[in-house]
C-alpha positions as CSV (number, residue, x, y, z in Angstrom):
1,M,36.4,103.8,117.8
2,I,33.1,103.7,115.8
3,N,31.0,106.9,116.1
4,I,27.9,105.2,117.4
5,E,25.7,108.2,116.8
6,E,26.6,108.5,113.2
7,Y,26.3,104.7,112.7
8,I,22.7,104.9,114.1
9,I,21.9,107.8,111.8
10,N,23.1,105.8,108.8
11,L,21.1,102.7,109.9
12,G,18.0,104.8,110.5
13,L,18.2,106.5,107.1
14,M,18.7,103.2,105.3
15,I,15.8,101.6,107.1
16,S,13.7,104.6,106.2
17,F,14.7,104.4,102.5
18,I,13.8,100.6,102.6
19,Y,10.4,101.3,104.1
20,L,9.6,104.2,101.8
21,T,10.7,102.1,98.8
22,S,8.4,99.3,99.9
23,L,5.5,101.8,100.3
24,L,6.2,103.3,96.8
25,Y,6.4,99.8,95.2
26,K,3.1,98.6,96.7
27,H,1.1,101.7,95.9
28,F,2.6,102.9,92.6
29,L,5.2,100.6,91.0
30,M,3.7,97.1,91.4
31,N,1.6,97.4,88.2
32,A,4.0,99.7,86.4
33,D,6.0,98.9,83.3
34,G,8.9,96.5,84.1
35,D,11.7,98.8,83.0
36,L,10.2,101.9,84.7
37,K,9.9,99.9,87.9
38,E,13.5,98.7,87.8
39,I,14.9,102.1,86.8
40,T,13.0,103.7,89.7
41,L,14.4,101.2,92.1
42,V,18.0,101.8,90.7
43,V,17.6,105.6,91.2
44,I,16.4,105.0,94.8
45,A,19.4,102.7,95.5
46,A,21.8,105.3,94.2
47,L,20.2,108.0,96.3
48,T,20.4,105.8,99.3
49,G,24.2,105.4,98.7
50,W,24.4,109.2,98.3
51,V,22.7,109.8,101.6
52,S,25.1,107.4,103.3
53,M,28.0,109.4,101.8
54,Y,26.5,112.7,102.9
55,F,26.2,111.4,106.5
56,G,29.6,109.8,106.5
57,I,30.8,108.0,109.7
58,H,33.9,109.6,111.2
59,L,36.6,107.4,112.7
60,T,38.9,110.4,113.0
61,E,38.9,113.9,111.6
62,S,40.5,112.6,108.4
63,V,39.2,109.0,108.3
64,I,35.6,108.8,107.1
65,F,33.7,105.8,105.7
66,D,30.1,105.1,104.6
67,L,27.7,102.4,103.7
68,R,27.1,103.1,100.0
69,F,27.8,99.5,99.2
70,V,24.8,98.2,101.1
71,P,22.2,99.0,98.3
72,L,24.5,97.1,96.0
73,I,24.3,94.0,98.2
74,I,20.5,94.2,98.2
75,A,20.6,94.7,94.4
76,S,22.9,91.6,94.0
77,L,20.4,89.6,95.9
78,Y,17.1,90.8,94.4
79,A,17.6,92.4,91.0
80,T,15.5,90.6,88.4
81,K,18.0,91.4,85.7
82,R,21.7,91.5,86.3
83,R,22.3,94.7,84.3
84,Y,20.5,96.5,87.1
85,I,23.2,95.6,89.5
86,V,25.7,97.3,87.3
87,W,23.4,100.3,87.1
88,V,23.2,100.6,90.9
89,G,27.0,100.4,91.0
90,I,27.5,103.1,88.3
91,G,24.7,105.3,89.8
92,T,26.1,105.2,93.3
93,G,29.7,105.7,92.0
94,L,28.6,108.8,90.0
95,M,26.9,110.2,93.2
96,R,30.4,110.4,94.7
97,F,31.3,113.1,92.3
98,T,28.5,115.4,93.7
99,F,31.0,116.0,96.6
100,G,33.6,117.3,94.2
101,F,35.9,115.9,91.5
102,S,39.0,114.4,93.0
103,L,41.2,111.3,93.0
104,A,39.2,109.9,96.0
105,A,36.0,110.4,94.0
106,A,37.4,108.6,91.0
107,V,38.6,105.7,93.2
108,G,35.2,105.6,94.8
109,F,33.6,105.3,91.4
110,I,36.0,102.5,90.3
111,N,35.3,100.7,93.6
112,M,31.5,100.7,93.1
113,L,31.8,99.6,89.5
114,F,34.1,96.7,90.5
115,L,31.8,95.7,93.3
116,A,28.9,95.8,90.9
117,L,30.6,93.5,88.5
118,V,31.5,91.1,91.3
119,G,27.8,91.3,92.3
120,V,26.8,90.3,88.8
121,L,29.2,87.4,88.8
122,I,28.0,86.1,92.2
123,S,24.4,86.5,91.1
124,H,25.1,84.3,88.1
125,L,27.1,81.7,90.0
126,T,24.6,81.4,92.9
127,K,21.4,81.3,90.9
128,S,20.7,77.7,91.9
129,W,21.8,78.1,95.5
130,T,19.5,78.4,98.6
131,Y,18.8,82.0,99.6
132,R,20.7,81.7,102.9
133,R,23.8,80.5,101.2
134,K,23.6,83.2,98.5
135,M,23.0,85.9,101.1
136,W,26.1,85.0,103.2
137,T,28.2,84.8,100.0
138,V,27.1,88.2,98.8
139,V,27.4,90.0,102.1
140,L,30.8,88.6,103.1
141,T,32.3,88.9,99.6
142,L,31.3,92.5,98.9
143,N,32.2,93.6,102.5
144,V,35.7,92.0,102.2
145,L,36.3,93.4,98.7
146,N,35.2,96.9,99.7
147,T,37.6,96.9,102.7
148,L,40.5,95.5,100.6
149,I,40.0,98.1,97.8
150,I,40.0,100.9,100.4
151,A,43.3,99.6,101.8
152,L,45.0,98.8,98.4
153,L,44.1,102.0,96.7
154,G,45.0,104.2,99.6
155,V,41.6,105.7,100.2
156,I,42.3,105.2,103.9
157,P,45.9,104.6,105.1
158,I,46.7,101.0,105.6
159,N,47.6,101.6,109.2
160,D,44.2,103.0,109.9
161,V,42.6,100.1,108.1
162,L,44.4,97.6,110.2
163,R,44.0,99.6,113.4
164,M,40.4,100.8,113.1
165,I,38.6,99.3,110.2
166,M,39.3,95.6,110.6
167,P,38.8,95.2,114.4
168,T,35.5,97.3,114.6
169,V,34.2,98.7,111.4
170,F,34.4,95.5,109.3
171,P,32.5,93.2,111.6
172,A,30.0,96.0,112.3
173,N,29.4,96.5,108.6
174,I,28.7,92.8,108.1
175,L,26.2,92.8,111.0
176,L,24.6,95.9,109.6
177,S,24.4,94.4,106.1
178,L,22.8,91.3,107.4
179,L,20.3,93.3,109.4
180,L,19.2,95.4,106.4
181,V,19.1,92.4,104.1
182,W,16.9,90.7,106.7
183,I,14.6,93.7,106.8
184,V,14.3,93.7,103.0
185,K,13.6,90.0,102.9
186,D,11.0,90.3,105.6
187,M,9.2,93.0,103.7
188,I,9.3,91.1,100.4
189,D,8.0,87.9,102.1
190,E,5.2,89.8,103.8
191,H,4.2,91.4,100.5
192,V,4.3,88.1,98.6
193,N,2.2,86.4,101.3
194,K,-0.3,89.2,101.3
195,L,-0.7,88.9,97.5
196,D,-1.1,85.1,97.8
197,L,-3.7,85.5,100.5
198,M,-5.6,88.1,98.5
199,D,-5.5,85.9,95.4
200,K,-6.7,82.8,97.4
201,A,-9.5,84.9,99.0
202,G,-10.7,85.9,95.5
203,R,-10.8,82.4,94.0
204,D,-13.1,79.4,94.3
205,P,-11.1,76.7,96.1
206,L,-12.4,73.9,94.0
207,T,-12.1,75.2,90.4
208,K,-9.4,77.9,91.1
209,L,-11.5,80.3,89.1
210,Y,-12.5,83.7,90.5
211,N,-15.3,83.5,93.0
212,R,-18.6,85.5,92.9
213,R,-17.3,88.4,95.0
214,T,-14.2,88.9,92.8
215,F,-16.3,88.7,89.6
216,L,-18.8,91.3,90.8
217,R,-15.9,93.6,91.6
218,Y,-14.6,93.2,88.0
219,F,-18.1,93.6,86.7
220,K,-18.6,96.9,88.4
221,K,-15.2,98.1,87.2
222,Y,-15.7,97.1,83.6
223,S,-19.4,98.2,83.3
224,D,-18.2,101.7,84.3
225,D,-15.4,101.8,81.8
226,E,-16.8,102.9,78.4
227,E,-13.4,102.5,76.7
228,I,-13.8,98.7,76.7
229,F,-17.3,98.8,75.1
230,P,-18.9,96.8,73.5
231,L,-19.1,94.7,76.7
232,S,-20.6,91.2,76.7
233,L,-21.4,88.8,79.4
234,G,-22.0,85.0,79.2
235,F,-23.9,83.1,81.9
236,I,-23.2,79.3,81.9
237,D,-25.2,76.5,83.6
238,I,-24.3,72.8,83.5
239,D,-27.3,70.8,82.3
240,H,-28.8,68.3,84.7
241,F,-25.9,68.6,87.1
242,K,-28.0,67.4,90.0
243,K,-28.3,64.0,88.3
244,V,-24.5,63.7,88.2
245,N,-24.3,64.3,92.0
246,D,-27.3,61.9,92.7
247,Q,-26.0,59.1,90.4
248,Y,-22.2,59.3,90.9
249,G,-21.8,61.2,94.2
250,H,-20.6,64.6,95.1
251,A,-16.9,63.7,94.8
252,T,-17.4,62.9,91.1
253,G,-19.6,66.0,90.8
254,D,-16.6,68.1,92.1
255,R,-14.3,66.5,89.5
256,V,-16.9,67.3,86.8
257,L,-16.9,71.0,87.9
258,Q,-13.1,71.1,87.6
259,H,-13.2,69.4,84.2
260,V,-15.7,71.9,82.9
261,S,-13.8,74.8,84.4
262,A,-10.7,73.8,82.5
263,L,-12.6,73.5,79.2
264,I,-14.2,76.9,79.7
265,T,-10.9,78.6,80.5
266,G,-9.2,77.0,77.6
267,S,-11.9,78.2,75.1
268,L,-11.7,81.9,76.2
269,R,-9.5,84.8,75.2
270,N,-6.7,86.0,77.6
271,V,-8.7,89.2,78.4
272,D,-11.9,87.5,79.4
273,I,-12.8,87.2,83.1
274,V,-14.3,83.9,84.1
275,A,-15.7,82.9,87.5
276,R,-17.6,80.2,89.3
277,Y,-20.8,82.1,90.2
278,G,-22.3,79.4,92.4
279,G,-23.0,75.7,92.3
280,E,-22.8,74.6,88.7
281,E,-23.1,78.1,87.4
282,F,-20.2,80.1,85.7
283,V,-20.1,83.6,84.4
284,V,-17.8,85.2,81.8
285,L,-17.1,88.9,81.2
286,L,-16.0,89.6,77.7
287,P,-14.5,93.2,77.3
288,D,-14.4,94.8,73.9
289,C,-16.6,92.1,72.5
290,S,-19.8,92.5,70.4
291,R,-22.9,90.3,70.7
292,E,-22.0,88.4,67.6
293,D,-18.4,87.7,68.8
294,A,-19.7,86.7,72.3
295,R,-22.0,84.2,70.7
296,M,-19.1,82.7,68.7
297,I,-17.0,82.5,71.8
298,M,-19.7,80.9,73.9
299,E,-20.5,78.4,71.1
300,R,-16.9,77.5,71.2
301,V,-17.1,76.9,74.9
302,R,-20.3,74.9,74.6
303,E,-18.8,72.7,71.8
304,A,-15.6,72.1,73.8
305,V,-17.6,70.8,76.8
306,E,-20.0,68.7,74.6
307,G,-17.0,67.2,72.7
308,H,-15.1,66.2,75.8
309,P,-17.1,64.0,78.1
310,F,-15.8,63.6,81.7
311,R,-14.0,60.3,82.1
312,H,-12.7,58.9,85.4
313,N,-12.1,55.4,86.7
314,G,-14.0,53.9,83.8
315,V,-16.9,56.3,84.1
316,S,-17.8,58.5,81.1
317,I,-20.3,61.3,81.7
318,A,-21.6,63.4,78.8
319,I,-21.8,67.1,79.8
320,T,-23.7,69.9,78.1
321,L,-24.2,73.5,78.8
322,S,-27.0,76.0,78.6
323,V,-25.6,79.5,77.9
324,G,-27.1,82.9,78.0
325,I,-25.4,86.0,76.6
326,S,-26.1,89.7,76.8
327,A,-24.2,92.7,75.4
328,T,-24.0,96.4,75.0
329,P,-25.4,98.2,73.2
330,G,-28.9,96.9,73.6
331,V,-28.6,96.1,77.3
332,E,-27.6,98.6,79.9
333,P,-24.1,97.8,81.3
334,K,-25.4,97.4,84.8
335,E,-28.2,95.0,83.6
336,L,-25.9,92.6,81.7
337,L,-25.8,90.0,84.4
338,E,-29.5,89.8,85.0
339,A,-30.2,89.8,81.2
340,A,-27.7,86.9,80.6
341,D,-29.3,85.0,83.5
342,R,-32.7,85.3,81.9
343,A,-31.2,84.1,78.6
344,V,-30.0,81.0,80.4
345,Y,-33.5,80.1,81.3
346,L,-34.5,80.7,77.7
347,A,-31.8,78.2,76.6
348,K,-33.1,75.6,79.1
349,N,-36.7,76.1,78.0
350,R,-35.7,75.6,74.3
351,G,-34.1,72.2,75.0
352,R,-30.7,72.9,76.7
353,N,-27.2,72.5,75.2
354,R,-27.5,75.8,73.3
355,V,-26.6,79.5,73.4
356,E,-29.3,82.1,73.6
357,S,-29.2,85.9,73.6
358,A,-31.0,88.3,75.9
């Protein structure tokens, strides 16, 4: 019979490891270097296998099994690179030797390495499958192979395998594997959905650029960080945009805003932060950018918009921009936004379709 108490202990420990790993990932690993992130997760998987071995489940005094293969199932489903599946197998297999060097330990290592290679193969063969189909394949295959290897290599006598493992332990392991995989998937889905909601909350729904609130958060962060100085800021206003709405309607005006947003984004550097500040106004934060470089970039933006009129359903609308820039040194970091806004009015007063500095 299965020792229910020891089974519950193993289940509780694995759920705890899954939760703590999720916590660690969200708060420390999410923005870490890719290799560091994956290596950390591999180490945690191996430690989870070790804990399962330490709290082995007794069928009899001499027949003990554990759930060290469950982290390998999870790795086979979610590892971003297949070599990490092998690392989980090797790491968990090596953990077996912490309980002493013996034939059983060697067999345990070989078993984990073999299961890892099978996990890599399944991951490759099922890459285009639906998640549900892949999940059932991984869970059933690795559980079946683990039980067969235990029987064939004599880790547990064949009679005990047939009498105790197959009727009770084998189906229980499958159910436990499915439960833990479901918990992992639920946590991953929740995390992805949360990131998606946070991203949508921080963006303008029309242009898909950052919204004003998100920009101001970046502005505060960057204006406090002297390592990225000189810091420049560009304030952009579409000239005579009200006439576009009045003459062609607000639907066309919305398409013009999308058109201009794409041209602005395509003219900036990858490190620049661009947002729709409100109405027909846009703002760009340019880290590690001098006033002269900021003027060059904003001129490129202005020329791109001027050189690409908006066209839709036979309508062609010429669009121009008035742009104000400010930069450190010369303007205090906290005053860059107000200074660039004043420079926009200077550009408008001097004839529009131009770039002016604060």
